C-alpha positions in Angstrom: 109.3 168.1 181.7 111.7 165.4 180.8 112.9 163.6 177.6 112.5 159.9 176.5 113.9 158.2 173.6 111.4 157.2 170.8 111.3 156.9 167.2 115.0 157.4 166.9 115.0 160.9 168.6 114.8 162.5 171.8 111.1 163.5 172.5 110.0 166.0 175.0 107.4 164.6 177.3 105.5 166.9 179.6 104.8 165.8 183.2 101.5 167.8 184.1 102.1 167.1 187.9 105.2 169.3 187.9 103.4 172.2 186.0 101.9 174.8 188.4 99.3 175.9 186.0 95.5 176.3 185.5 95.4 175.3 181.9 97.0 174.8 178.6 96.9 176.4 175.0 97.4 174.2 171.7 98.7 176.4 168.9 98.5 174.8 165.7 99.6 176.0 162.3 98.5 174.3 159.2 100.8 174.6 156.3 99.6 173.8 152.9 99.8 174.8 149.2 98.4 172.9 146.3 100.7 171.0 144.2 101.7 173.5 141.5 105.0 172.4 139.4 105.2 173.3 135.6 108.4 172.0 134.1 106.8 172.5 130.7 107.4 176.4 131.1 110.6 178.1 132.1 108.6 180.3 134.6 105.2 180.2 135.8 103.2 182.5 138.0 101.4 180.2 140.4 104.8 178.6 141.3 105.6 182.0 142.9 103.0 181.0 145.5 105.5 178.5 147.0 108.6 181.0 146.6 106.7 183.7 148.5 105.5 181.2 151.2 109.2 180.1 151.6 110.6 183.5 151.8 107.8 185.3 153.8 106.4 182.3 156.0 108.4 179.0 156.4 111.7 180.5 156.8 110.7 183.1 159.1 109.1 180.5 161.3 112.1 178.6 161.4 114.2 181.4 162.3 111.6 182.0 165.1 112.0 178.4 166.4 115.8 178.4 166.1 115.8 181.7 168.1 113.9 180.3 170.8 115.6 177.2 170.9 119.0 179.1 171.2 117.6 180.9 174.0 116.4 177.6 175.8 112.8 178.9 175.7 110.5 175.9 176.4 107.7 175.9 173.9 105.5 173.5 172.3 103.7 173.9 168.9 101.9 171.8 166.4 102.8 172.3 162.6 100.7 170.4 160.3 102.5 169.9 157.0 100.3 168.9 153.9 101.7 165.9 151.5 101.7 168.3 148.5 103.6 171.0 150.4 106.0 168.5 151.5 106.6 167.1 148.2 107.1 170.6 146.6 109.8 171.4 149.3 111.6 168.4 148.3 111.4 168.9 144.6 114.8 169.6 142.9 113.1 171.4 140.1 111.4 173.8 142.6 114.5 174.1 144.7 116.5 175.3 142.0 113.7 177.7 140.7 113.3 179.2 144.3 117.1 179.9 144.2 116.9 181.9 141.0 113.8 183.7 142.4 115.8 184.7 145.5 118.6 186.0 143.4 116.0 188.3 141.4 114.9 189.4 144.6 118.5 190.4 145.8 119.3 191.9 142.6 116.1 194.0 142.7 116.7 195.1 146.3 120.3 196.3 145.4 118.5 198.1 142.4 116.2 199.7 144.8 119.0 200.9 147.3 120.3 202.7 144.2 116.9 204.2 143.0 116.0 205.4 146.6 119.4 207.0 147.5 117.7 210.5 147.8 115.0 209.3 150.0 116.1 208.3 153.6 113.2 206.5 154.4 112.8 204.5 151.3 116.6 203.8 151.1 116.8 202.7 154.6 113.8 200.3 153.8 115.4 199.2 150.7 118.7 198.3 152.5 116.7 196.4 155.3 115.0 194.3 152.4 118.5 193.5 150.9 119.4 192.4 154.1 116.6 190.3 154.5 116.9 188.6 151.2 120.5 187.8 151.7 119.6 186.3 155.3 116.8 184.0 153.6 119.4 183.1 150.9 122.0 182.1 153.7 119.5 180.1 155.6 118.0 178.1 152.7 121.3 177.3 151.0 124.0 177.4 153.6 122.4 176.6 157.0 119.7 173.9 155.7 121.0 173.0 152.1 117.7 173.8 150.6 116.1 171.1 152.8 113.6 172.9 154.9 111.9 169.6 156.3 115.2 168.9 158.0 114.6 172.2 159.9 111.3 171.2 161.0 112.3 167.5 162.0 115.2 169.3 163.8 112.8 171.0 166.1 110.7 167.9 166.5 113.6 166.1 167.7 114.4 168.7 170.3 110.7 168.2 171.5 109.4 171.8 170.6 107.2 170.8 167.6 104.7 168.3 167.1 104.5 167.5 163.4 101.3 166.2 161.8 99.9 165.7 158.2 96.9 166.3 156.2 94.9 164.4 153.3 97.2 163.7 150.2 96.2 166.5 148.1 93.9 168.4 150.6 90.8 166.9 149.2 87.8 168.3 150.5 86.5 164.9 152.4 82.8 165.9 153.1 82.3 166.3 149.4 84.2 163.1 148.3 82.7 160.5 150.4 80.6 159.1 147.5 83.7 157.0 146.9 85.0 155.4 150.2 88.1 154.4 148.2 88.8 158.1 147.6 88.5 158.9 151.1 90.6 156.1 152.3 93.4 156.9 150.0 93.5 160.6 150.6 94.0 159.7 154.4 96.4 156.7 154.0 98.5 158.4 151.3 98.9 161.4 153.2 100.2 159.4 156.2 102.6 157.4 154.1 103.8 160.4 152.3 104.6 162.0 155.9 106.2 158.7 157.1 108.5 158.7 154.2 109.8 162.0 154.7 109.8 162.0 158.4 110.4 158.5 159.4 107.6 158.3 162.0 103.9 158.3 161.9 102.0 161.4 162.8 99.6 161.1 165.8 97.5 164.0 164.6 95.6 164.7 161.5 94.3 167.9 160.0 91.1 167.5 158.1 91.2 169.6 155.0 89.2 172.9 155.9 88.4 171.2 159.0 85.9 169.2 156.8 84.3 166.4 159.0 81.2 164.2 158.6 80.2 161.5 161.0 81.8 158.1 160.2 85.1 159.8 159.2 86.6 159.0 162.4 86.7 155.3 161.2 89.2 156.0 158.2 91.3 157.9 160.8 91.4 154.9 163.1 92.4 152.7 160.2 95.2 155.1 159.3 96.6 155.0 162.9 95.6 158.4 163.8 94.9 159.5 167.3 93.2 162.9 167.1 91.9 165.4 164.8 90.4 168.9 164.7 86.9 170.4 164.1 85.5 174.0 164.2 83.7 175.2 167.2 80.1 174.0 166.4 81.4 170.4 165.1 81.8 169.8 168.9 79.0 172.1 170.4 76.7 170.2 168.2 77.8 166.9 168.7 75.6 163.8 169.5 76.0 164.6 173.4 76.2 168.2 174.6 80.0 168.4 175.5 80.2 169.1 179.4 83.3 171.0 179.0 82.4 172.8 175.8 85.3 173.2 173.3 87.9 173.3 176.1 88.4 169.4 176.3 88.4 166.7 173.5 85.7 164.3 172.7 86.1 160.7 172.2 84.5 159.7 169.0 83.5 156.1 170.3 86.4 154.5 168.9 89.3 156.1 170.8 90.0 158.9 168.3 89.7 162.3 169.8 88.5 165.6 168.5 89.8 169.0 169.7 87.7 172.1 168.7 88.8 175.5 167.7 88.4 178.1 170.3 86.5 181.1 168.9 88.0 183.9 171.1 91.6 183.2 170.3 90.8 182.6 166.8 89.0 186.1 166.5 91.8 188.0 167.8 93.9 186.8 164.9 91.7 186.0 162.1 89.1 188.9 162.4 89.4 191.7 160.0 87.7 194.0 162.5 89.3 192.8 165.6 92.3 191.0 164.6 95.8 192.0 165.2 97.1 191.9 161.6 94.9 194.9 160.6 96.7 197.1 162.9 98.0 200.5 161.2 101.6 199.9 162.4 101.9 196.6 160.3 103.2 196.2 156.7 100.5 196.5 154.0 100.3 193.5 151.9 98.7 195.0 148.9 101.4 197.9 148.4 104.1 196.3 146.4 106.7 198.2 143.9 105.8 195.3 141.5 102.6 197.2 141.0 103.5 200.7 142.1 106.7 201.3 139.9 107.3 202.1 136.1 106.7 198.9 134.1 110.1 199.4 132.3 112.0 199.4 135.5 110.2 196.5 137.1 109.8 194.3 134.1 113.0 192.1 134.7 111.5 191.1 138.0 108.1 190.0 137.1 106.9 186.9 135.4 106.9 187.6 131.7 107.9 191.4 131.8 104.2 192.6 131.2 102.3 191.0 134.0 102.5 192.8 137.2 103.2 190.5 140.1 104.4 191.0 143.9 108.1 191.2 144.4 108.2 191.1 148.1 109.4 194.7 148.4 106.7 196.7 150.2 107.3 200.2 151.5 103.9 201.1 153.2 102.1 200.2 156.4 98.4 199.6 156.7 97.6 203.1 157.8 93.9 202.8 157.3 91.8 204.8 154.9 94.5 207.7 154.9 97.1 207.8 152.2 99.6 205.1 153.1 102.4 205.9 155.4 106.0 204.4 155.2 106.6 201.1 157.0 108.6 201.4 160.1 110.2 197.8 161.0 111.2 198.7 164.5 107.7 200.3 165.4 105.9 197.1 163.9 108.0 195.0 166.0 107.2 196.9 169.1 103.4 196.5 168.2 103.9 192.8 167.8 105.4 192.5 171.2 102.3 194.6 172.8 99.8 192.3 170.8 101.5 189.2 172.2 101.2 190.5 175.6 97.5 191.1 175.2 96.9 187.7 173.8 98.8 186.2 176.8 96.4 188.3 179.3 93.5 187.4 177.6 94.2 183.8 177.6 95.5 183.7 181.4 91.9 185.4 182.0 90.0 182.9 179.7 91.7 179.8 181.4 91.0 181.4 185.1 87.3 181.5 184.2 87.1 178.0 182.5 89.1 176.6 185.4 86.2 177.3 187.9 83.6 174.9 186.4 85.7 172.2 184.6 86.6 168.8 186.1 90.2 169.0 184.4 92.7 171.5 183.4 91.1 173.2 180.0 93.0 173.4 176.6 92.5 176.3 174.3 92.9 175.3 170.9 94.0 178.0 168.5 94.4 176.7 164.9 95.5 179.0 162.2 96.9 178.9 158.4 100.6 178.9 158.6 100.8 181.1 155.5 99.0 184.0 157.7 102.2 184.2 159.5 104.7 186.2 157.6 103.0 186.1 154.3 99.7 187.9 154.9 100.6 189.1 158.2 104.2 189.8 157.8 104.8 190.3 161.5 103.1 187.3 162.3 106.2 185.0 163.1 107.5 187.9 165.6 104.3 188.1 167.3 104.3 184.3 167.7 107.9 184.3 169.0 106.7 186.8 171.6 103.7 184.7 172.5 105.7 181.5 173.1 108.3 183.4 175.0 105.7 185.0 177.5 104.1 181.6 177.9 107.2 180.3 179.3 107.8 183.2 181.7 107.9 182.1 185.4 104.5 182.5 187.0 102.6 182.0 183.7 99.3 180.2 184.6 98.9 179.0 180.9 101.6 176.6 179.1 101.7 175.5 175.6 101.3 171.8 174.8 100.3 169.7 172.0 97.4 167.6 171.6 99.5 164.3 172.3 100.8 165.9 175.5 97.2 166.7 176.6 96.0 163.0 175.7 98.8 161.5 177.5 97.8 163.2 180.8 93.8 162.7 180.5 93.2 159.2 179.2 89.3 159.1 179.5 87.0 161.8 177.7 83.4 162.2 177.0 82.1 160.0 174.2 80.2 161.6 171.6 80.1 162.2 167.8 80.8 165.7 166.5 78.4 167.2 163.8 79.1 167.6 160.2 81.2 171.0 160.0 83.8 172.9 158.4 85.9 176.1 159.4 84.8 177.8 156.1 82.3 180.5 155.6 79.0 179.7 157.4 80.7 176.7 159.0 79.5 173.8 156.4 80.4 173.1 152.7 78.8 176.1 151.0 82.4 177.6 150.0 83.4 174.4 148.3 79.9 173.6 146.5 78.1 176.4 145.2 76.9 177.7 141.7 80.3 178.7 140.8 82.0 175.3 141.3 79.3 172.5 141.7 80.1 171.2 138.2 83.4 169.6 139.5 81.9 166.9 141.8 79.8 164.8 139.5 83.0 164.7 137.4 85.1 163.6 140.5 82.8 161.2 141.7 82.5 159.5 138.3 86.4 159.4 138.1 86.5 158.1 141.5 84.2 155.0 140.6 86.2 154.4 137.5 89.3 154.3 139.3 87.6 151.7 141.7 86.6 149.6 138.9 90.2 149.7 137.4 91.7 148.7 140.7 89.3 145.9 140.8 89.8 144.8 137.3 93.7 144.9 137.2 95.1 144.3 140.6 95.6 140.7 140.6 97.6 140.3 137.4 99.5 143.3 136.7 103.2 142.9 136.6 105.3 145.3 138.8 107.0 148.1 136.9 105.2 147.2 133.6 103.9 149.9 131.5 100.3 149.0 132.6 101.0 149.4 136.3 102.7 152.8 135.6 99.6 153.9 133.7 97.2 152.7 136.7 99.3 154.6 139.1 99.4 157.6 137.1 95.8 157.7 136.7 95.4 157.5 140.6 97.9 160.6 140.7 95.6 162.5 138.1 92.5 161.7 140.4 94.0 163.0 143.6 95.2 166.1 141.9 91.9 166.8 140.6 90.4 166.3 144.1 92.5 169.1 145.6 90.0 171.4 147.6 92.2 174.5 146.5 90.5 174.7 143.1 87.0 174.7 144.2 88.0 177.4 146.7 89.9 179.4 144.3 86.9 179.3 141.9 84.6 180.7 144.4 86.9 183.3 145.9 87.5 184.7 142.4 91.2 184.8 142.3 92.9 183.2 139.5 89.9 181.4 138.6 90.9 180.3 135.0 94.0 178.7 136.4 92.0 176.6 139.0 89.4 175.4 136.4 92.2 174.4 134.0 93.8 172.4 136.7 90.7 170.4 137.3 89.5 169.9 133.8 93.3 168.9 132.9 93.8 166.3 135.6 90.3 164.7 134.7 91.2 164.9 131.1 94.3 163.0 131.8 92.5 160.7 134.1 90.2 160.1 131.5 92.8 159.5 128.8 94.6 157.1 130.8 91.5 155.3 131.7 90.5 154.9 128.1 94.1 153.8 127.1 94.1 151.2 129.8 90.6 149.7 129.0 91.5 149.6 125.0 95.3 148.3 125.8 96.7 151.1 123.8 99.1 152.9 126.3 101.3 155.1 124.5 104.5 155.1 126.6 105.9 158.5 125.3 102.6 160.2 126.4 102.7 158.2 129.6 106.3 159.5 130.3 105.0 163.1 129.6 102.3 162.8 132.1 104.8 161.3 134.6 106.8 164.3 134.2 104.1 166.8 134.5 102.5 165.4 137.8 105.7 164.2 139.4 104.4 163.5 142.7 103.7 160.5 145.1 106.4 158.2 143.3 105.4 155.3 145.7 101.7 155.3 145.0 100.1 151.9 144.5 96.6 151.9 142.5 95.8 148.5 144.3 95.0 150.6 147.3 91.6 151.6 145.4 90.3 148.1 145.7 87.3 148.3 147.7 87.7 146.8 151.0 85.3 145.9 153.8 85.6 148.7 156.3 86.7 147.4 159.6 87.9 149.2 162.6 91.4 148.6 163.8 89.9 147.2 167.2 87.8 144.8 165.1 90.9 143.6 163.0 92.8 143.0 166.2 89.9 141.1 167.5 89.8 138.8 164.5 93.6 138.3 164.7 93.9 137.0 168.0 90.6 135.1 168.5 90.9 131.3 168.7 
């Protein structure tokens, strides 16, 4: 491998001719949380989704990357960061609240050290948790000055991470395509937010829930995207049978390539029956002192002193159906190493089989939700670190690459259009539209049409920075936030359903209020300011982007531009 200068950074570029390997693996972590920010409350339960993910997922992953870089391990990993997560990680209010959250964790751990002093095992774990929280505080405040995006960008600059993005609010695109302006803005705004914070354009794009429908690749082309991902059956059921299965990308006919998820490597991590996270030596997610200890004792460290919530201090391991046994961190790390070696061995065997009949080196695509690593599966970041170390061992027949690396090596790909698909339950859209949440979509489609009409009627003469322009931009924000796929998902899954319903209803109510105020020329600036404070996201949004435009490919636009 060698490095070249590009985009103001040194970027690692792989020379495949130098690699004595049979094939490659692309590990993709998709990091996303819905936009949850409630300045109207001193504390808000759903904000803890972000705080738990920072403590248990994002900072542990950063620590993994830092250790690998320090030890000069050559690795490539792709990290998708959604625009809502990017925005929350940079939000000063949420940063300050996270610092307060960490202080409470540290205080509780200190209290636990005293409470467990007569129990050697629990006392040792309480001390271990205190060290963990103090280390997290040091990394967050001292090492990265609350700016976790700078940590990811550092590892991009060193050539170890490929950073890509997602739709603006993680809208489920197959069910929003009634309004093409909504599709276009979910994609284009997502790219623009990424460019603003990282200073370069992403090559890849994570379709929310891997939700694809034929024709979506045209929108990706217009946004400058080079590749995206689909679930396995999206490629296997493509318009032409894929000659290399899911182990090489397809060209969608416009130069945009699609990589499909490998079912074998996914099953080893995701499956509740076969997956590693269910091993009895790993930490039990559902055993937390926030639910186990007396309410009077735990009250200062939970939301309102009454509603029990996770504290992050968990003393038990998975164990199985027996009474839960005490968690042993050293034993869990040893098991993570064993599972990493098993993963490596299976990928090498898989690549060896594939190499016998493919016309090129195969690539195994292994995509996962980033929050699985550390949050749901506490040992996930340690397992990932061992995997990346083992792949870099001398003699390894499989190397880690990004999809961009692979596309630089192989320029010509089979042309075919993927089939409609998602990575959700049953493989299509049933999890996001069913008897629990189908009421959402007529309302979203109606609001999307209203937004298009507002843009068409007002785009030509609205003064910049005027109250009318602000109201139109805020209407666009409300629409985007209502479109988040998370709300339909939560309603179906049955967790915090009332909150999810309220988010959809509130954002649509705000949109409808603004729509009516704009149409009647009765914009109340005080109310507008309140809405701007509540939904403080995408400061550079421009409602004019919702003007319906003729859909033309990038290649067609270039042809028009340079034709005589």
